DSSP file (Angstrom, degrees, kcal/mol; ACC not computed):
  #  RESIDUE AA STRUCTURE BP1 BP2  ACC     N-H-->O    O-->H-N    N-H-->O    O-->H-N    TCO  KAPPA ALPHA  PHI   PSI    X-CA   Y-CA   Z-CA
    1    1 A M              0   0    0      0, 0.0     2,-0.0     0, 0.0     0, 0.0   0.000 360.0 360.0 360.0 132.7  -48.0  109.2  -13.0
    2    2 A N     >  -     0   0    0      1,-0.1     4,-2.1     4,-0.0     3,-0.2  -0.290 360.0-101.1 -80.3 170.6  -50.4  110.6  -15.4
    3    3 A R  H  > S+     0   0    0      1,-0.2     4,-2.1     2,-0.2     5,-0.2   0.880 119.4  54.0 -61.4 -38.1  -53.6  108.8  -16.5
    4    4 A N  H  > S+     0   0    0      1,-0.2     4,-1.8     2,-0.2    -1,-0.2   0.881 109.2  48.0 -64.2 -37.2  -52.2  107.6  -19.9
    5    5 A T  H  > S+     0   0    0     -3,-0.2     4,-2.2     2,-0.2    -1,-0.2   0.857 110.4  52.3 -72.6 -35.2  -49.2  106.0  -18.2
    6    6 A L  H  X S+     0   0    0     -4,-2.1     4,-2.2     2,-0.2    -2,-0.2   0.887 108.5  50.5 -60.4 -41.8  -51.5  104.3  -15.7
    7    7 A K  H  X S+     0   0    0     -4,-2.1     4,-2.4     2,-0.2    -2,-0.2   0.844 110.6  50.0 -67.8 -38.2  -53.6  102.9  -18.5
    8    8 A Q  H  X S+     0   0    0     -4,-1.8     4,-2.6     2,-0.2    -2,-0.2   0.889 109.1  51.8 -68.1 -37.4  -50.3  101.6  -20.2
    9    9 A V  H  X S+     0   0    0     -4,-2.2     4,-2.4     2,-0.2    -2,-0.2   0.950 111.0  47.4 -61.3 -47.6  -49.2  100.0  -16.9
   10   10 A F  H  X S+     0   0    0     -4,-2.2     4,-2.4     2,-0.2    -2,-0.2   0.959 116.0  43.9 -59.7 -54.2  -52.5   98.2  -16.6
   11   11 A A  H  X S+     0   0    0     -4,-2.4     4,-2.6     1,-0.2     5,-0.3   0.872 111.4  54.2 -60.6 -40.0  -52.4   97.0  -20.3
   12   12 A F  H  X S+     0   0    0     -4,-2.6     4,-2.1     2,-0.2    -1,-0.2   0.907 110.5  47.0 -57.8 -46.5  -48.8   96.0  -20.0
   13   13 A G  H  X S+     0   0    0     -4,-2.4     4,-3.0     2,-0.2    -2,-0.2   0.946 112.9  48.5 -64.8 -48.4  -49.7   93.9  -17.0
   14   14 A C  H  X S+     0   0    0     -4,-2.4     4,-2.1     1,-0.2    -2,-0.2   0.905 113.1  46.3 -58.1 -47.0  -52.7   92.3  -18.8
   15   15 A V  H  X S+     0   0    0     -4,-2.6     4,-2.5     1,-0.2    -1,-0.2   0.873 111.7  54.5 -68.1 -38.7  -50.7   91.5  -21.9
   16   16 A G  H  X S+     0   0    0     -4,-2.1     4,-2.6    -5,-0.3    -2,-0.2   0.935 107.8  46.9 -55.7 -51.5  -47.9   90.1  -19.7
   17   17 A V  H  X S+     0   0    0     -4,-3.0     4,-2.5     1,-0.2    -1,-0.2   0.910 112.4  50.2 -61.0 -42.7  -50.2   87.8  -17.9
   18   18 A L  H  X S+     0   0    0     -4,-2.1     4,-2.4    -5,-0.2    -1,-0.2   0.906 112.2  49.2 -63.4 -39.8  -51.7   86.6  -21.3
   19   19 A A  H  X S+     0   0    0     -4,-2.5     4,-2.9     2,-0.2    -2,-0.2   0.906 109.4  50.3 -64.6 -41.5  -48.2   86.0  -22.6
   20   20 A T  H  X S+     0   0    0     -4,-2.6     4,-2.4     2,-0.2    -2,-0.2   0.928 110.9  50.2 -64.2 -44.1  -47.1   84.1  -19.6
   21   21 A A  H  X S+     0   0    0     -4,-2.5     4,-2.5     2,-0.2     5,-0.3   0.901 111.6  47.5 -60.2 -41.3  -50.2   81.9  -20.0
   22   22 A V  H  X S+     0   0    0     -4,-2.4     4,-3.3     2,-0.2     5,-0.4   0.981 110.4  52.1 -63.1 -52.8  -49.5   81.2  -23.6
   23   23 A H  H  X S+     0   0    0     -4,-2.9     4,-2.3     1,-0.2     5,-0.2   0.924 114.5  44.3 -51.3 -48.8  -45.8   80.4  -22.9
   24   24 A Y  H  X S+     0   0    0     -4,-2.4     4,-2.4     1,-0.2    -1,-0.2   0.909 115.6  45.3 -59.3 -47.9  -47.0   77.9  -20.2
   25   25 A C  H  X S+     0   0    0     -4,-2.5     4,-2.9     2,-0.2     5,-0.2   0.900 114.4  47.5 -71.8 -42.9  -49.8   76.3  -22.3
   26   26 A V  H  X S+     0   0    0     -4,-3.3     4,-2.5    -5,-0.3     5,-0.2   0.952 115.8  45.0 -61.9 -48.4  -47.6   76.0  -25.5
   27   27 A A  H  X S+     0   0    0     -4,-2.3     4,-2.3    -5,-0.4     5,-0.2   0.911 114.6  48.7 -63.5 -42.2  -44.7   74.5  -23.6
   28   28 A L  H  X S+     0   0    0     -4,-2.4     4,-3.5    -5,-0.2     5,-0.3   0.938 111.8  48.6 -64.1 -50.0  -47.0   72.2  -21.6
   29   29 A F  H  X S+     0   0    0     -4,-2.9     4,-2.7     1,-0.2     6,-0.3   0.958 113.1  47.6 -53.3 -53.7  -48.9   71.0  -24.8
   30   30 A L  H  <>S+     0   0    0     -4,-2.5     5,-2.4    -5,-0.2     6,-0.8   0.913 118.8  39.3 -60.0 -46.3  -45.6   70.3  -26.7
   31   31 A S  H ><5S+     0   0    0     -4,-2.3     3,-1.4    -5,-0.2    -1,-0.2   0.930 116.9  48.9 -72.1 -45.2  -44.0   68.4  -23.8
   32   32 A E  H 3<5S+     0   0    0     -4,-3.5    -2,-0.2     1,-0.3    -1,-0.2   0.847 111.7  49.4 -62.2 -34.7  -47.2   66.5  -22.6
   33   33 A A  T 3<5S-     0   0    0     -4,-2.7    -1,-0.3    -5,-0.3    -2,-0.2   0.394 110.7-127.3 -81.5   4.1  -47.9   65.4  -26.2
   34   34 A Q  T < 5 +     0   0    0     -3,-1.4    -3,-0.2    -5,-0.2    -2,-0.1   0.839  67.6 136.0  53.1  35.9  -44.3   64.2  -26.4
   35   35 A L  S   <S-     0   0    0     -5,-2.4     2,-0.3    -6,-0.3    -4,-0.2   0.639  75.6 -12.3 -84.5 -13.4  -43.8   66.2  -29.5
   36   36 A T  S    S-     0   0    0     -6,-0.8    -1,-0.2    -5,-0.1    -2,-0.1  -0.954  87.8 -69.5-168.7 173.6  -40.4   67.5  -28.3
   37   37 A S     >  -     0   0    0     -2,-0.3     4,-2.6     1,-0.1     5,-0.2  -0.305  47.4-109.9 -71.3 158.2  -38.3   67.7  -25.2
   38   38 A V  H  > S+     0   0    0      1,-0.2     4,-2.2     2,-0.2     5,-0.1   0.850 117.9  54.9 -58.2 -34.9  -39.3   69.9  -22.4
   39   39 A Y  H  > S+     0   0    0      2,-0.2     4,-1.4     1,-0.2    -1,-0.2   0.892 110.5  42.3 -69.8 -38.7  -36.5   72.2  -23.1
   40   40 A L  H  > S+     0   0    0      2,-0.2     4,-2.7     1,-0.2    -2,-0.2   0.832 112.7  56.1 -68.6 -34.4  -37.4   72.7  -26.7
   41   41 A A  H  X S+     0   0    0     -4,-2.6     4,-2.4     2,-0.2    -2,-0.2   0.866 105.6  51.0 -65.9 -38.2  -41.0   73.0  -25.6
   42   42 A N  H  X S+     0   0    0     -4,-2.2     4,-2.9    -5,-0.2    -1,-0.2   0.924 110.0  50.0 -63.4 -45.2  -40.0   75.8  -23.2
   43   43 A I  H  X S+     0   0    0     -4,-1.4     4,-2.7     2,-0.2     5,-0.2   0.940 111.0  48.2 -59.9 -50.9  -38.2   77.6  -26.0
   44   44 A C  H  X S+     0   0    0     -4,-2.7     4,-2.1     2,-0.2    -1,-0.2   0.919 112.1  49.7 -56.4 -46.2  -41.2   77.3  -28.3
   45   45 A G  H  X S+     0   0    0     -4,-2.4     4,-2.3     2,-0.2    -2,-0.2   0.914 112.0  50.2 -54.2 -47.8  -43.5   78.6  -25.5
   46   46 A Y  H  X S+     0   0    0     -4,-2.9     4,-2.2     1,-0.2    -2,-0.2   0.926 109.8  47.5 -56.6 -50.6  -41.1   81.5  -25.0
   47   47 A L  H  X S+     0   0    0     -4,-2.7     4,-1.6     1,-0.2    -1,-0.2   0.816 111.2  52.1 -68.0 -33.2  -41.0   82.5  -28.5
   48   48 A T  H  X S+     0   0    0     -4,-2.1     4,-1.9    -5,-0.2    -1,-0.2   0.879 108.7  50.8 -62.8 -40.3  -44.7   82.3  -28.8
   49   49 A A  H  X S+     0   0    0     -4,-2.3     4,-2.9     2,-0.2    -2,-0.2   0.858 104.6  57.2 -67.3 -35.6  -45.1   84.5  -25.8
   50   50 A V  H  X S+     0   0    0     -4,-2.2     4,-3.3     2,-0.2    -1,-0.2   0.930 107.8  47.6 -59.0 -48.8  -42.7   87.0  -27.3
   51   51 A L  H  X S+     0   0    0     -4,-1.6     4,-2.3     2,-0.2     5,-0.3   0.906 111.4  51.1 -60.6 -45.1  -45.0   87.3  -30.4
   52   52 A V  H  X S+     0   0    0     -4,-1.9     4,-2.8     2,-0.2     5,-0.3   0.922 113.7  45.2 -54.1 -49.7  -48.1   87.7  -28.1
   53   53 A S  H  X>S+     0   0    0     -4,-2.9     4,-3.1     2,-0.2     5,-0.5   0.945 110.7  53.0 -64.2 -47.3  -46.3   90.4  -26.2
   54   54 A L  H  X5S+     0   0    0     -4,-3.3     4,-2.3     1,-0.2    -2,-0.2   0.973 118.4  34.4 -51.5 -58.9  -45.1   92.2  -29.3
   55   55 A Y  H  X5S+     0   0    0     -4,-2.3     4,-2.4     1,-0.2     5,-0.2   0.852 118.6  52.7 -68.8 -35.8  -48.5   92.4  -30.9
   56   56 A G  H  X>S+     0   0    0     -4,-2.8     4,-3.0    -5,-0.3     5,-1.0   0.915 112.7  42.3 -67.7 -42.2  -50.3   92.9  -27.6
   57   57 A H  I  <>S+     0   0    0     -4,-3.1     5,-2.8    -5,-0.3     6,-0.8   0.899 114.7  53.3 -67.2 -41.6  -48.1   95.7  -26.4
   58   58 A S  I  <<S+     0   0    0     -4,-2.3     6,-1.5    -5,-0.5    -2,-0.2   0.941 121.4  29.9 -57.7 -46.1  -48.2   97.3  -30.0
   59   59 A I  I  <5S+     0   0    0     -4,-2.4    -2,-0.2     4,-0.2    -3,-0.2   0.927 135.9  20.2 -84.0 -45.8  -52.1   97.1  -30.1
   60   60 A F  I  <5S+     0   0    0     -4,-3.0    -3,-0.2    -5,-0.2   -49,-0.1   0.851 127.4  34.6-105.2 -40.8  -53.2   97.6  -26.5
   61   61 A T  I   <S+     0   0    0     -5,-1.0    -3,-0.2    -4,-0.2    -4,-0.1   0.980 133.3  12.0 -83.4 -57.1  -50.3   99.1  -24.4
   62   62 A Y  S   <S-     0   0    0     -5,-2.8    -4,-0.2     2,-0.1    -3,-0.1   0.569  84.3-139.7-102.2 -17.8  -48.5  101.6  -26.7
   63   63 A K        +     0   0    0     -6,-0.8     2,-0.3     1,-0.2    -4,-0.2   0.887  54.2 135.3  58.8  41.7  -50.9  101.8  -29.5
   64   64 A K        -     0   0    0     -6,-1.5    65,-0.2    -7,-0.3    -1,-0.2  -0.906  58.2-102.7-125.0 152.5  -48.2  101.8  -32.1
   65   65 A K        -     0   0    0     63,-2.3     2,-0.5    -2,-0.3    63,-0.1  -0.404  33.0-119.3 -70.0 142.2  -47.6  100.0  -35.4
   66   66 A V        +     0   0    0     -2,-0.1     2,-0.2     4,-0.1    -1,-0.1  -0.741  45.1 159.5 -82.8 125.7  -45.3   97.0  -35.6
   67   67 A N     >  -     0   0    0     -2,-0.5     4,-2.4    61,-0.0     5,-0.2  -0.745  57.1 -90.6-133.6-173.1  -42.4   97.7  -38.1
   68   68 A I  H  > S+     0   0    0     -2,-0.2     4,-2.3     2,-0.2     5,-0.2   0.851 125.8  52.3 -70.8 -31.7  -38.9   96.0  -38.4
   69   69 A V  H  > S+     0   0    0      2,-0.2     4,-3.0     1,-0.2     5,-0.3   0.966 111.8  45.8 -67.1 -56.8  -37.3   98.6  -36.0
   70   70 A V  H  > S+     0   0    0      1,-0.2     4,-2.8     2,-0.2    -2,-0.2   0.911 114.7  48.4 -57.3 -42.8  -40.0   98.0  -33.3
   71   71 A A  H  X S+     0   0    0     -4,-2.4     4,-2.5     1,-0.2    -1,-0.2   0.923 112.4  47.8 -68.9 -43.5  -39.6   94.2  -33.7
   72   72 A Q  H  X S+     0   0    0     -4,-2.3     4,-2.2     2,-0.2    -1,-0.2   0.910 114.6  45.1 -63.3 -41.8  -35.9   94.3  -33.6
   73   73 A R  H  X S+     0   0    0     -4,-3.0     4,-2.4     2,-0.2    -2,-0.2   0.915 112.2  53.1 -66.4 -43.4  -35.9   96.5  -30.5
   74   74 A F  H  X S+     0   0    0     -4,-2.8     4,-2.7    -5,-0.3    -2,-0.2   0.925 108.4  49.1 -57.3 -46.6  -38.5   94.4  -28.9
   75   75 A A  H  X S+     0   0    0     -4,-2.5     4,-2.6     1,-0.2     5,-0.3   0.940 111.5  50.8 -59.9 -47.8  -36.5   91.2  -29.5
   76   76 A I  H  X S+     0   0    0     -4,-2.2     4,-2.4     1,-0.2    -2,-0.2   0.912 112.7  44.6 -62.7 -41.3  -33.4   92.9  -28.0
   77   77 A V  H  X S+     0   0    0     -4,-2.4     4,-2.6     2,-0.2     5,-0.2   0.904 114.3  51.3 -63.3 -45.3  -35.4   94.0  -24.8
   78   78 A S  H  X S+     0   0    0     -4,-2.7     4,-1.8     2,-0.2    -2,-0.2   0.931 114.6  39.9 -58.9 -53.7  -37.0   90.6  -24.5
   79   79 A V  H  X S+     0   0    0     -4,-2.6     4,-2.9     2,-0.2     5,-0.2   0.882 116.3  51.9 -62.9 -44.6  -33.8   88.7  -24.7
   80   80 A S  H  X S+     0   0    0     -4,-2.4     4,-3.2    -5,-0.3     5,-0.2   0.921 110.1  47.0 -59.0 -45.0  -31.9   91.2  -22.5
   81   81 A T  H  X S+     0   0    0     -4,-2.6     4,-2.7     1,-0.2    -1,-0.2   0.889 112.0  51.5 -70.5 -34.6  -34.4   91.2  -19.7
   82   82 A L  H  X S+     0   0    0     -4,-1.8     4,-2.0    -5,-0.2     5,-0.2   0.967 114.3  43.2 -63.0 -48.2  -34.5   87.4  -19.8
   83   83 A L  H  X S+     0   0    0     -4,-2.9     4,-3.0     1,-0.2     5,-0.2   0.960 114.3  50.7 -58.3 -47.6  -30.6   87.2  -19.6
   84   84 A C  H  X S+     0   0    0     -4,-3.2     4,-3.6     1,-0.2     5,-0.3   0.915 108.6  52.3 -60.8 -43.4  -30.6   90.0  -16.9
   85   85 A S  H  X S+     0   0    0     -4,-2.7     4,-2.2     1,-0.2    -1,-0.2   0.864 111.0  46.5 -62.3 -34.8  -33.2   88.1  -14.8
   86   86 A E  H  X S+     0   0    0     -4,-2.0     4,-2.6     2,-0.2    -2,-0.2   0.905 113.3  48.7 -71.7 -40.7  -31.1   84.9  -14.9
   87   87 A I  H  X S+     0   0    0     -4,-3.0     4,-2.4    -5,-0.2    -2,-0.2   0.960 113.0  48.4 -63.8 -47.7  -27.9   86.8  -14.0
   88   88 A L  H  X S+     0   0    0     -4,-3.6     4,-2.6     1,-0.2     5,-0.2   0.914 111.3  50.0 -60.6 -41.3  -29.8   88.5  -11.1
   89   89 A L  H  X S+     0   0    0     -4,-2.2     4,-2.7    -5,-0.3     5,-0.3   0.922 110.6  49.6 -61.2 -41.2  -31.2   85.2   -9.9
   90   90 A F  H  X>S+     0   0    0     -4,-2.6     4,-2.8     2,-0.2     5,-0.6   0.909 113.1  46.2 -64.1 -40.2  -27.7   83.7  -10.0
   91   91 A V  I  X>S+     0   0    0     -4,-2.4     5,-2.3     2,-0.2     4,-1.4   0.944 114.4  47.4 -65.7 -48.2  -26.2   86.6   -8.0
   92   92 A L  I  <5S+     0   0    0     -4,-2.6     6,-2.9    -5,-0.2    -2,-0.2   0.900 120.7  38.2 -64.1 -42.8  -29.0   86.6   -5.5
   93   93 A Q  I  <5S+     0   0    0     -4,-2.7    -2,-0.2    -5,-0.2    -1,-0.2   0.931 127.7  25.7 -74.8 -46.4  -28.8   82.9   -5.0
   94   94 A S  I  <5S+     0   0    0     -4,-2.8    -3,-0.2    -5,-0.3    -2,-0.2   0.878 130.8  32.0 -95.3 -37.3  -25.2   82.0   -5.1
   95   95 A T  I  <<S+     0   0    0     -4,-1.4    -3,-0.2    -5,-0.6    -4,-0.1   0.907 134.3  24.1 -87.5 -45.1  -23.4   85.2   -4.0
   96   96 A L  S   <S-     0   0    0     -5,-2.3    -3,-0.2     2,-0.1    -4,-0.2   0.597  91.5-142.5 -95.3  -9.4  -25.9   86.8   -1.6
   97   97 A Q        +     0   0    0     -6,-0.5     2,-0.3     1,-0.2    -4,-0.2   0.882  34.5 171.5  49.7  44.5  -27.6   83.4   -0.7
   98   98 A I        -     0   0    0     -6,-2.9    -1,-0.2     1,-0.1     5,-0.1  -0.605  45.0 -87.9 -81.2 143.1  -31.0   85.0   -0.5
   99   99 A N     >  -     0   0    0     -2,-0.3     4,-2.6     1,-0.1     3,-0.4  -0.193  35.9-122.0 -46.8 139.3  -33.9   82.6   -0.1
  100  100 A H  H  > S+     0   0    0      1,-0.2     4,-2.8     2,-0.2     5,-0.3   0.854 111.4  54.9 -57.2 -37.3  -35.3   81.4   -3.6
  101  101 A R  H  > S+     0   0    0      1,-0.2     4,-1.7     2,-0.2    -1,-0.2   0.908 111.4  42.7 -69.1 -32.7  -38.7   82.8   -2.8
  102  102 A I  H  > S+     0   0    0     -3,-0.4     4,-2.1     2,-0.2    -2,-0.2   0.898 114.0  51.9 -69.8 -42.9  -37.4   86.2   -2.1
  103  103 A S  H  X S+     0   0    0     -4,-2.6     4,-2.2     2,-0.2    -2,-0.2   0.914 111.8  46.6 -56.7 -46.7  -35.0   86.1   -5.1
  104  104 A L  H  X S+     0   0    0     -4,-2.8     4,-3.1     1,-0.2     5,-0.2   0.895 110.9  52.3 -67.2 -39.6  -37.9   85.2   -7.4
  105  105 A A  H  X S+     0   0    0     -4,-1.7     4,-1.8    -5,-0.3    -1,-0.2   0.902 108.8  50.6 -65.7 -37.2  -40.1   87.9   -5.9
  106  106 A I  H  X S+     0   0    0     -4,-2.1     4,-2.0     2,-0.2     5,-0.3   0.950 114.4  44.8 -64.4 -46.6  -37.3   90.5   -6.5
  107  107 A I  H  X S+     0   0    0     -4,-2.2     4,-2.1     1,-0.2    -2,-0.2   0.953 112.7  49.3 -63.4 -48.3  -37.1   89.3  -10.1
  108  108 A V  H  < S+     0   0    0     -4,-3.1    -1,-0.2     1,-0.2    -2,-0.2   0.831 116.8  42.9 -62.6 -30.0  -40.8   89.2  -10.7
  109  109 A A  H  < S+     0   0    0     -4,-1.8     4,-0.3    -5,-0.2    -1,-0.2   0.770 122.1  36.0 -84.6 -28.2  -41.2   92.7   -9.3
  110  110 A S  H  X S+     0   0    0     -4,-2.0     4,-2.2    -5,-0.2     3,-0.4   0.872 105.5  59.7 -96.2 -46.6  -38.3   94.3  -10.9
  111  111 A V  H  X S+     0   0    0     -4,-2.1     4,-3.1    -5,-0.3     5,-0.3   0.929 105.6  48.9 -60.0 -49.5  -37.8   92.9  -14.4
  112  112 A P  H  > S+     0   0    0      0, 0.0     4,-2.4     0, 0.0    -1,-0.2   0.856 110.0  53.9 -61.8 -29.0  -41.4   94.0  -15.8
  113  113 A V  H  > S+     0   0    0     -3,-0.4     4,-1.8    -4,-0.3    -2,-0.2   0.952 111.6  43.3 -63.2 -51.8  -40.8   97.5  -14.5
  114  114 A V  H  X S+     0   0    0     -4,-2.2     4,-2.4     2,-0.2     5,-0.2   0.907 115.0  49.9 -58.5 -48.4  -37.5   97.7  -16.3
  115  115 A S  H  X S+     0   0    0     -4,-3.1     4,-2.6    -5,-0.2     5,-0.2   0.891 107.5  55.0 -59.8 -42.0  -39.2   96.1  -19.5
  116  116 A F  H  X S+     0   0    0     -4,-2.4     4,-2.6    -5,-0.3    -1,-0.2   0.946 111.7  43.0 -61.2 -46.6  -42.1   98.5  -19.3
  117  117 A F  H  X S+     0   0    0     -4,-1.8     4,-2.8     2,-0.2     5,-0.2   0.883 113.0  51.4 -69.3 -41.0  -39.7  101.5  -19.4
  118  118 A L  H  X>S+     0   0    0     -4,-2.4     5,-1.9     1,-0.2     4,-1.6   0.909 114.3  45.1 -60.4 -42.8  -37.5  100.1  -22.1
  119  119 A N  I  <>S+     0   0    0     -4,-2.6     5,-2.9     3,-0.2     6,-0.3   0.949 116.4  44.4 -65.0 -49.9  -40.5   99.4  -24.2
  120  120 A K  I  <5S+     0   0    0     -4,-2.6    -2,-0.2    -5,-0.2    -3,-0.2   0.921 125.0  30.7 -65.6 -45.4  -42.1  102.9  -23.6
  121  121 A F  I  <5S+     0   0    0     -4,-2.8    -1,-0.2    -5,-0.2    -2,-0.2   0.534 136.6  14.8 -97.2  -7.7  -39.0  105.0  -24.1
  122  122 A W  I  <5S+     0   0    0     -4,-1.6     4,-0.4    -5,-0.2    -3,-0.2   0.615 123.4  42.6-128.6 -56.1  -36.9  103.0  -26.6
  123  123 A V  I   <S+     0   0    0     -5,-1.9     3,-0.3     1,-0.2    -3,-0.2   0.963 133.0  19.0 -67.2 -48.3  -38.8  100.2  -28.5
  124  124 A Y  S > <S+     0   0    0     -5,-2.9     3,-1.0    -6,-0.2    -1,-0.2   0.402  96.1 103.1 -98.7   0.7  -42.0  102.2  -29.2
  125  125 A A  T 3  S+     0   0    0     -6,-0.3    -1,-0.2     1,-0.3    -2,-0.1   0.828  95.0  21.5 -59.0 -41.2  -40.7  105.7  -28.7
  126  126 A H  T 3  S+     0   0    0     -4,-0.4    -1,-0.3    -3,-0.3     2,-0.2   0.117  96.0 118.3-119.1  19.1  -40.4  106.8  -32.3
  127  127 A S    <   -     0   0    0     -3,-1.0     2,-0.1     1,-0.1   -61,-0.1  -0.518  68.5-104.7 -82.0 151.8  -42.8  104.3  -33.9
  128  128 A E              0   0    0     -2,-0.2   -63,-2.3   -63,-0.1    -1,-0.1  -0.424 360.0 360.0 -72.8 150.6  -46.0  105.5  -35.7
  129  129 A S              0   0    0    -65,-0.2    -1,-0.1    -2,-0.1    -2,-0.0   0.438 360.0 360.0 -77.4 360.0  -49.4  105.3  -34.2
């Protein structure tokens, strides 16, 4: 891996941690304040985290401008990786009957890698700097 890609991987991880924290804090606040159900709170937290990720990756990871194509592709990757992680978790748990700790570790280790490359080579590939 070249130096630029290593910088992108580091920035991707930092933005990801921030987005995860935002997801949790928004969902926790909304549910603890009893402003909505925990399910809707989780969706609100997730959507907020997607925005943090979109702008964080645009500014810090890939250094590209956000436009409608980037936003649409980012949303597709975000929802697709979420769905894939749920499907993978289901397969690991129900079909292969792998311990939940190992299943979650596989997902946490693999989904961000796939997401990084989809973002690098598809979402931000033809965007302006």
